[in-house]
C-alpha positions as CSV (number, residue, x, y, z in Angstrom):
1,X,174.2,158.2,-16.2
2,X,172.2,160.7,-18.1
3,X,168.6,158.9,-19.2
4,X,169.0,160.0,-22.9
5,X,172.1,158.3,-24.0
6,X,173.4,157.5,-27.5
7,X,176.2,155.7,-28.8
8,X,179.0,158.4,-29.5
9,X,181.9,156.4,-30.4
10,X,182.3,152.7,-31.9
11,X,185.4,150.9,-32.6
12,X,185.0,147.8,-34.6
13,X,187.2,144.8,-35.3
14,X,190.5,146.7,-33.9
15,X,193.7,145.1,-34.0
16,X,196.9,146.4,-32.9
17,X,200.2,144.6,-33.3
18,X,203.9,145.6,-31.8
19,X,206.2,143.4,-33.9
20,X,205.1,139.8,-33.1
21,X,202.9,141.1,-29.8
22,X,199.3,141.1,-30.3
23,X,198.0,144.1,-28.0
24,X,194.5,144.1,-29.4
25,X,192.8,141.2,-30.8
26,X,189.7,142.1,-32.8
27,X,188.1,144.6,-30.2
28,X,184.4,145.8,-30.6
29,X,183.7,148.9,-28.2
30,X,180.6,151.2,-28.0
31,X,181.0,154.3,-25.9
32,X,177.8,156.4,-25.0
33,X,176.9,159.8,-24.3
34,X,176.3,160.6,-20.3
35,X,178.1,157.5,-19.2
36,X,181.2,157.0,-17.1
37,X,183.0,153.9,-18.8
38,X,185.9,152.0,-17.0
39,X,188.2,149.9,-18.8
40,X,189.6,147.2,-16.4
41,X,192.1,144.1,-16.9
42,X,195.6,142.9,-16.0
43,X,198.8,144.7,-17.0
44,X,199.2,144.5,-20.9
45,X,195.5,143.5,-21.6
46,X,195.4,146.4,-24.1
47,X,193.5,149.0,-21.9
48,X,195.9,151.8,-22.5
49,X,196.5,150.5,-26.2
50,X,192.7,151.2,-27.4
51,X,192.3,154.4,-25.6
52,X,195.5,155.5,-27.3
53,X,194.1,154.6,-30.6
54,X,190.6,156.6,-29.8
55,X,192.5,159.7,-28.8
56,X,194.9,159.9,-31.7
57,X,198.3,158.9,-29.9
58,X,198.8,156.0,-32.6
59,X,197.0,154.3,-35.4
60,X,195.8,151.0,-35.1
61,X,197.2,147.9,-37.1
62,X,193.6,147.1,-38.5
63,X,190.0,147.9,-37.9
64,X,187.7,151.1,-37.9
65,X,186.3,153.7,-35.9
66,X,183.3,155.8,-35.8
67,X,182.9,159.0,-34.1
68,X,179.4,161.0,-34.1
69,X,178.3,159.0,-36.9
70,X,181.4,159.5,-39.2
71,X,184.4,157.8,-39.9
72,X,187.3,158.5,-37.4
73,X,191.1,158.3,-37.8
74,X,192.7,160.9,-35.9
75,X,196.2,161.7,-37.2
76,X,197.4,163.1,-34.0
77,X,196.4,163.6,-30.1
78,X,196.0,167.5,-31.3
79,X,193.8,166.4,-34.0
80,X,191.9,164.3,-31.4
81,X,191.8,167.2,-29.2
82,X,190.5,169.7,-31.7
83,X,187.6,167.3,-32.7
84,X,186.6,166.7,-29.0
85,X,188.4,163.9,-27.6
86,X,191.1,164.6,-25.0
87,X,193.1,161.9,-22.9
88,X,195.1,162.4,-19.6
89,X,198.0,159.9,-20.3
90,X,199.5,157.5,-17.5
91,X,203.0,158.8,-18.4
92,X,204.1,162.6,-17.6
93,X,202.4,165.0,-19.9
94,X,203.9,168.1,-18.9
95,X,207.0,170.0,-19.6
96,X,208.9,170.9,-16.4
97,X,211.0,174.0,-18.0
98,X,208.4,176.3,-19.1
99,X,205.4,177.8,-17.2
100,X,202.1,176.4,-16.0
101,X,200.1,178.7,-18.4
102,X,203.0,177.7,-21.2
103,X,201.9,174.0,-20.6
104,X,198.1,174.8,-20.6
105,X,198.3,176.4,-24.0
106,X,201.1,174.4,-25.5
107,X,200.5,174.6,-29.2
108,X,198.0,177.5,-28.9
109,X,200.0,180.2,-28.2
110,X,198.9,182.3,-31.4
111,X,195.6,183.3,-29.5
112,X,197.7,185.4,-27.2
113,X,199.9,187.2,-29.7
114,X,200.2,190.9,-29.8
115,X,201.9,192.6,-32.5
116,X,204.1,189.6,-32.9
117,X,204.5,189.1,-29.1
118,X,203.2,186.6,-26.4
119,X,200.9,188.6,-24.0
120,X,201.8,187.0,-21.0
121,X,199.4,188.6,-18.5
122,X,196.5,187.6,-20.8
123,X,197.9,184.0,-21.1
124,X,198.3,184.0,-17.2
125,X,194.8,185.3,-16.7
126,X,192.9,182.5,-18.8
127,X,195.3,180.1,-17.3
128,X,194.0,180.9,-14.0
129,X,190.4,180.7,-15.3
130,X,191.2,177.1,-16.6
131,X,192.6,176.1,-13.1
132,X,189.6,177.5,-11.3
133,X,187.2,175.8,-13.7
134,X,188.2,172.3,-12.3
135,X,189.0,173.6,-8.7
136,X,192.7,173.4,-8.8
137,X,194.1,176.0,-6.0
138,X,197.3,177.3,-4.7
139,X,199.4,177.2,-8.0
140,X,200.4,180.5,-9.8
141,X,200.4,180.4,-13.7
142,X,203.8,182.0,-14.2
143,X,205.5,179.1,-12.0
144,X,207.6,176.8,-13.9
145,X,206.1,173.2,-13.7
146,X,209.2,171.5,-12.3
147,X,208.3,173.3,-9.1
148,X,205.1,171.2,-8.8
149,X,204.4,167.9,-7.3
150,X,203.4,165.1,-9.6
151,X,199.4,165.2,-8.0
152,X,199.7,169.2,-9.2
153,X,201.3,168.1,-12.6
154,X,198.6,165.6,-13.3
155,X,195.7,167.9,-12.2
156,X,197.2,170.6,-14.8
157,X,196.9,167.9,-17.5
158,X,193.1,167.5,-16.7
159,X,192.7,171.2,-16.5
160,X,194.4,171.6,-20.1
161,X,192.4,168.8,-21.4
162,X,188.8,170.2,-19.8
163,X,189.8,173.8,-21.3
164,X,188.9,172.0,-24.6
165,X,185.4,171.0,-23.2
166,X,185.9,167.5,-24.9
167,X,183.3,165.2,-25.6
168,X,185.1,162.3,-24.6
169,X,187.2,162.5,-21.5
170,X,189.8,159.6,-21.5
171,X,191.4,159.1,-17.8
172,X,194.3,156.6,-18.2
173,X,195.7,155.6,-14.6
174,X,195.6,158.9,-13.2
175,X,194.4,158.7,-9.7
176,X,197.5,156.5,-8.9
177,X,199.3,159.7,-9.0
178,X,196.5,161.6,-6.8
179,X,196.2,161.8,-3.0
180,X,192.7,161.8,-1.8
181,X,192.2,165.8,-2.6
182,X,193.4,165.4,-6.3
183,X,191.1,162.3,-6.7
184,X,188.1,164.5,-5.1
185,X,188.6,167.2,-8.0
186,X,189.0,164.7,-10.7
187,X,186.0,162.6,-9.9
188,X,183.9,166.1,-9.4
189,X,185.0,166.9,-13.0
190,X,184.1,163.2,-14.1
191,X,180.6,163.2,-12.9
192,X,180.2,166.7,-14.0
193,X,181.0,165.8,-17.5
194,X,178.9,162.9,-17.6
195,X,175.6,164.8,-16.3
196,X,176.2,167.5,-18.8
197,X,175.8,164.2,-21.7
198,X,179.6,164.2,-22.2
199,X,181.6,160.6,-22.1
200,X,184.3,159.8,-19.6
201,X,186.6,156.8,-20.0
202,X,188.6,156.0,-17.3
203,X,191.5,153.1,-16.8
204,X,192.3,152.1,-13.3
205,X,193.4,149.1,-11.4
206,X,191.4,150.3,-8.1
207,X,188.5,148.2,-8.2
208,X,186.8,149.9,-5.4
209,X,187.1,153.1,-7.2
210,X,185.8,151.7,-10.4
211,X,183.0,150.2,-8.7
212,X,181.7,153.4,-7.1
213,X,182.3,155.9,-10.2
214,X,181.5,154.1,-13.2
215,X,178.2,153.0,-14.9
216,X,179.6,150.2,-16.9
217,X,182.9,148.4,-16.8
218,X,184.3,146.8,-19.9
219,X,187.1,144.1,-18.8
220,X,190.0,143.2,-20.9
221,X,192.3,140.0,-21.0
222,X,195.1,139.7,-23.5
223,X,193.9,142.4,-26.1
224,X,190.4,140.7,-25.8
225,X,187.3,142.3,-24.5
226,X,185.8,139.6,-22.2
227,X,182.8,141.3,-21.0
228,X,180.7,144.6,-20.4
229,X,179.1,144.8,-16.8
230,X,176.4,147.0,-16.1
231,X,176.7,148.8,-12.5
232,X,173.8,146.2,-11.5
233,X,176.6,143.3,-12.1
234,X,179.2,144.7,-10.3
235,X,180.6,142.4,-8.1
236,X,184.3,142.0,-6.9
237,X,184.8,138.3,-6.9
238,X,183.2,138.3,-10.8
239,X,185.2,141.4,-12.0
240,X,188.7,139.6,-10.4
241,X,187.8,136.3,-12.5
242,X,186.9,138.0,-15.6
243,X,190.3,140.0,-15.5
244,X,192.5,137.1,-14.8
245,X,190.6,133.8,-16.1
246,X,191.0,132.5,-12.5
247,X,189.7,132.8,-8.9
248,X,191.9,135.4,-7.2
249,X,191.8,135.4,-3.3
250,X,191.5,138.7,-1.2
251,X,194.0,137.5,1.1
252,X,197.4,138.5,-0.5
253,X,198.7,140.8,2.5
254,X,200.8,139.3,5.2
255,X,198.8,137.1,7.9
256,X,202.0,136.7,10.0
257,X,202.9,138.3,13.2
258,X,206.8,138.1,12.3
259,X,208.6,140.9,14.1
260,X,212.4,142.5,13.8
261,X,214.8,143.2,16.5
262,X,214.4,146.8,17.8
263,X,218.0,146.9,18.8
264,X,219.3,146.1,15.3
265,X,219.1,149.9,13.8
266,X,220.5,149.9,10.4
267,X,219.1,153.5,9.3
268,X,218.6,156.4,11.1
269,X,217.3,160.0,10.2
270,X,218.4,162.4,13.1
271,X,216.3,165.5,13.3
272,X,216.6,166.2,9.4
273,X,215.3,169.4,8.1
274,X,215.0,170.1,4.2
275,X,214.3,172.9,1.9
276,X,210.8,171.6,2.0
277,X,208.3,169.6,3.9
278,X,210.6,168.3,6.7
279,X,211.6,170.2,10.0
280,X,213.5,168.0,12.6
281,X,212.4,164.9,11.3
282,X,213.5,161.5,13.0
283,X,212.9,157.8,12.4
284,X,214.9,154.6,12.8
285,X,214.6,151.8,10.6
286,X,215.8,147.9,11.8
287,X,217.1,145.1,10.2
288,X,214.2,142.7,8.7
289,X,211.5,145.6,9.4
290,X,209.0,146.6,7.0
291,X,208.3,150.5,8.0
292,X,205.3,152.1,6.5
293,X,204.8,155.7,6.2
294,X,201.6,157.1,5.3
295,X,199.5,160.4,5.3
296,X,197.8,163.0,3.0
297,X,199.6,163.6,0.0
298,X,201.0,166.8,1.0
299,X,202.2,165.4,4.4
300,X,205.9,165.4,3.5
301,X,206.1,161.8,3.2
302,X,207.4,161.6,-0.5
303,X,210.2,164.2,0.5
304,X,211.3,161.8,3.2
305,X,211.8,158.8,0.8
306,X,214.1,161.3,-1.5
307,X,215.9,162.5,1.7
308,X,216.5,158.9,3.0
309,X,218.1,158.2,-0.5
310,X,220.2,161.2,-0.8
311,X,217.9,162.8,-3.3
312,X,216.8,165.4,-1.2
313,X,219.4,167.9,0.3
314,X,219.4,167.7,4.0
315,X,219.9,171.1,5.5
316,X,220.4,170.3,9.0
317,X,220.5,166.8,10.8
318,X,221.7,163.4,9.1
319,X,220.6,160.2,7.6
320,X,223.1,157.7,8.6
321,X,223.9,154.1,8.0
322,X,224.5,152.9,11.4
323,X,226.4,149.6,10.5
324,X,228.9,151.6,8.3
325,X,228.9,154.7,10.4
326,X,228.3,156.6,7.0
327,X,226.5,159.6,6.4
328,X,224.3,159.5,3.2
329,X,224.8,162.8,1.2
330,X,223.8,161.7,-2.1
331,X,222.1,158.9,-4.2
332,X,225.2,157.5,-5.6
333,X,226.6,157.0,-2.0
334,X,223.3,155.5,-0.9
335,X,223.4,153.2,-4.0
336,X,227.1,151.9,-3.2
337,X,226.5,151.5,0.4
338,X,223.4,149.0,-0.5
339,X,220.2,151.1,-0.5
340,X,217.8,151.1,-3.3
341,X,215.0,153.3,-4.1
342,X,211.8,153.1,-5.9
343,X,210.1,156.4,-6.9
344,X,206.6,157.3,-7.1
345,X,207.2,159.3,-10.3
346,X,208.4,155.8,-12.3
347,X,208.7,157.4,-15.4
348,X,211.3,160.3,-14.7
349,X,213.0,159.1,-11.8
350,X,213.0,155.3,-11.9
351,X,213.5,154.2,-15.4
352,X,215.2,155.6,-18.4
353,X,212.2,155.3,-20.9
354,X,213.9,155.3,-24.3
355,X,216.7,152.7,-23.1
356,X,215.9,148.7,-23.3
357,X,214.6,146.4,-20.1
358,X,218.0,145.1,-20.3
359,X,219.9,148.3,-20.3
360,X,217.4,149.3,-16.9
361,X,217.7,146.3,-15.0
362,X,221.6,145.7,-15.7
363,X,222.1,149.4,-14.5
364,X,222.4,148.3,-10.9
365,X,224.8,145.3,-11.9
366,X,227.9,147.0,-13.2
367,X,230.0,145.5,-10.2
368,X,228.5,141.8,-10.2
369,X,228.8,141.6,-13.9
370,X,232.4,142.5,-14.4
371,X,234.5,140.0,-16.4
372,X,238.3,140.9,-17.0
373,X,239.2,143.9,-15.1
374,X,236.6,146.5,-15.6
375,X,234.9,145.0,-18.7
376,X,231.4,143.9,-18.3
377,X,230.7,139.8,-19.1
378,X,228.1,139.8,-21.5
379,X,226.9,136.5,-20.2
380,X,226.8,137.6,-16.7
381,X,224.5,140.3,-17.7
382,X,222.3,138.3,-19.6
383,X,221.5,135.8,-16.8
384,X,221.3,138.9,-14.5
385,X,218.6,140.4,-16.9
386,X,217.1,137.1,-17.6
387,X,216.5,135.9,-14.4
388,X,214.2,139.1,-13.5
389,X,212.2,139.0,-16.5
390,X,211.5,135.2,-15.9
391,X,210.9,135.7,-12.0
392,X,208.8,138.5,-12.4
393,X,206.6,137.5,-15.5
394,X,207.7,140.8,-17.3
395,X,205.5,140.7,-20.6
396,X,207.9,141.6,-23.4
397,X,208.9,140.7,-27.0
398,X,212.6,140.3,-25.5
399,X,215.2,141.9,-23.2
400,X,215.9,144.4,-25.7
401,X,212.5,145.8,-26.0
402,X,212.3,149.6,-25.2
403,X,210.9,150.3,-21.3
404,X,208.6,152.9,-22.9
405,X,206.8,150.2,-25.2
406,X,205.6,148.4,-21.8
407,X,202.4,148.7,-19.8
408,X,202.5,150.3,-16.6
409,X,202.5,147.5,-14.8
410,X,205.5,145.8,-16.7
411,X,207.4,148.7,-16.4
412,X,207.0,148.9,-12.3
413,X,208.5,145.1,-12.9
414,X,211.3,146.3,-14.4
415,X,211.8,149.0,-11.5
416,X,211.5,146.3,-8.9
417,X,213.9,143.7,-11.2
418,X,216.8,146.0,-11.1
419,X,216.5,146.3,-7.4
420,X,215.9,142.6,-6.5
421,X,218.9,141.6,-8.8
422,X,221.0,144.2,-6.8
423,X,220.0,142.5,-3.8
424,X,219.8,145.9,-1.9
425,X,220.0,145.9,1.9
426,X,217.7,148.7,2.2
427,X,215.1,149.7,-0.1
428,X,212.7,152.8,-0.1
429,X,209.8,152.2,-1.6
430,X,207.6,155.3,-2.6
431,X,204.0,154.0,-3.5
432,X,205.7,150.5,-5.0
433,X,202.5,149.0,-6.5
434,X,201.1,152.1,-8.3
435,X,199.3,151.5,-11.6
436,X,199.8,147.8,-11.5
437,X,196.9,144.9,-11.5
438,X,195.7,142.8,-8.4
439,X,197.7,139.9,-9.8
440,X,200.9,141.5,-10.1
441,X,200.2,143.0,-6.8
442,X,200.0,140.0,-4.9
443,X,203.5,138.9,-6.4
444,X,205.2,142.1,-5.4
445,X,204.0,141.5,-1.9
446,X,205.2,138.3,-1.6
447,X,208.4,139.6,-2.9
448,X,208.7,142.2,-0.2
449,X,207.8,139.7,2.5
450,X,210.6,137.1,1.2
451,X,212.9,140.3,1.3
452,X,211.8,140.9,5.1
453,X,212.4,137.2,6.0
454,X,216.0,137.5,4.2
455,X,216.8,140.2,6.6
456,X,216.3,143.3,4.3
457,X,214.8,146.6,5.6
458,X,212.3,148.1,3.7
459,X,210.6,151.9,4.1
460,X,207.0,151.2,2.5
461,X,205.7,154.9,1.8
462,X,202.2,154.6,0.5
463,X,198.8,156.6,-0.1
464,X,197.0,152.9,0.2
465,X,195.9,152.4,3.6
466,X,195.2,148.6,3.3
467,X,198.5,148.3,1.8
468,X,200.3,149.8,4.7
469,X,198.3,147.7,7.1
470,X,198.7,144.8,5.4
471,X,202.4,144.8,4.5
472,X,204.1,146.8,7.6
473,X,205.4,145.6,11.0
474,X,205.3,149.7,12.1
475,X,203.7,152.3,10.7
476,X,204.5,156.1,11.0
477,X,201.7,158.3,10.0
478,X,203.0,161.8,9.0
479,X,201.1,165.3,9.1
480,X,202.6,168.6,8.2
481,X,206.1,167.2,7.8
482,X,206.3,165.4,11.3
483,X,205.3,162.1,12.8
484,X,201.6,162.5,14.1
485,X,201.2,158.5,15.3
486,X,203.1,155.4,15.5
487,X,201.4,152.1,15.1
488,X,202.5,148.4,15.9
489,X,201.3,145.4,13.9
490,X,201.7,143.5,17.1
491,X,199.0,145.5,18.6
492,X,196.6,145.3,15.5
493,X,196.1,148.4,13.1
494,X,192.7,150.1,13.7
495,X,191.9,152.0,10.5
496,X,189.8,154.8,12.3
497,X,192.7,155.5,14.6
498,X,195.3,156.0,11.8
499,X,193.1,157.9,9.8
500,X,192.2,160.4,12.7
501,X,196.2,160.8,12.9
502,X,196.2,161.6,9.2
503,X,193.5,164.5,9.2
């Protein structure tokens, strides 16, 4: 942190209510120049809410803000950005059907107008400069954004914000969408901004990340700031206790050595080749097995998840459900055969944001919730949904609340809920605990283990090595679209050997 730091923004007695739900309860916060401030807390604690109010995304119910010594009440996100406060949101912040350059200068095309026409070459040149500024490579400004993976899209948002040279950079759960290379770019931008006397505020559930990169941690719980900790006060046990109001044990991974029947294969990928990433790739999944898939972000593991569930076209080879003798050719077919899929891209692929919690969870239950003929029984559907809200402790007003109004962790619970309710036999999980707090992670790991014990088969794709080592029966490490190493729980996982296979 800079030696000469001053308060740049203050939040005074801020409250935010969503109907009867209290998201922020008389919050006071002061941000200083030259610091990296971390906001940490359980899902629904108010982290994203206070950040979104500061940036202009939504207004507070009550309270005031001061920015650079003057009253601050931004009307919109654009208003905030034009005045030096930029925020990278947790949800998708790019438009897929326009180009990289158009996304970078969205709302600011007039600077490239020449004789009433947009000068595309000039826009592309400036877009390339903006990407070069943060070290974002191998992306052409003229490409449509839908061509980019999730990491590239989030880094594009970072480039767009940094092109405005903000005084305050707010990062909301962005690292969960990034692999190691993307995180290094983000961390570099954060520290460079702080060294230049700018202010960075980051929200993350990765405690190790926060302790390594932040100067101060602000802990929220149930819409209230519990404490502000300086670096010398950072201690994992203390931070966790402040977050949840109780002691949290670190041993929430599996401790058993329970195996699986290596002869009972339920799903087989036989030398599959896809349009991108995978070339003659094979794997077998067994009944009652948790099969971990790991590697660097561009190794092809996310494409593999799509291919196994029929979301990515298989050009050669086949994905086969062995018991049923069926080749999976589409996601509809996979679903009808008892498969489920949790996407890394939760907001675009796993949830309907503008629909209710009820509609999202009930989307998998149209067969079991039938009443007479093809009609859905309201009573059955009600019980189907309420059970998941209750069992997963989904924090909401009621089952009719829109999913887009939930915190990231509660959204992820809704995703889990619809597949647990469906009782899928095979579940493909891509980064299943992305953006959830330690308490929710623990509950999800217990659910995953219970599914294994019930004879379900799980493919767990993850960029978190502790998660893979803690939960997998068998672990495949991918590199360049191929299996580069296979490890077994019964032999003990050795992190340095696994990492060597990754790189």
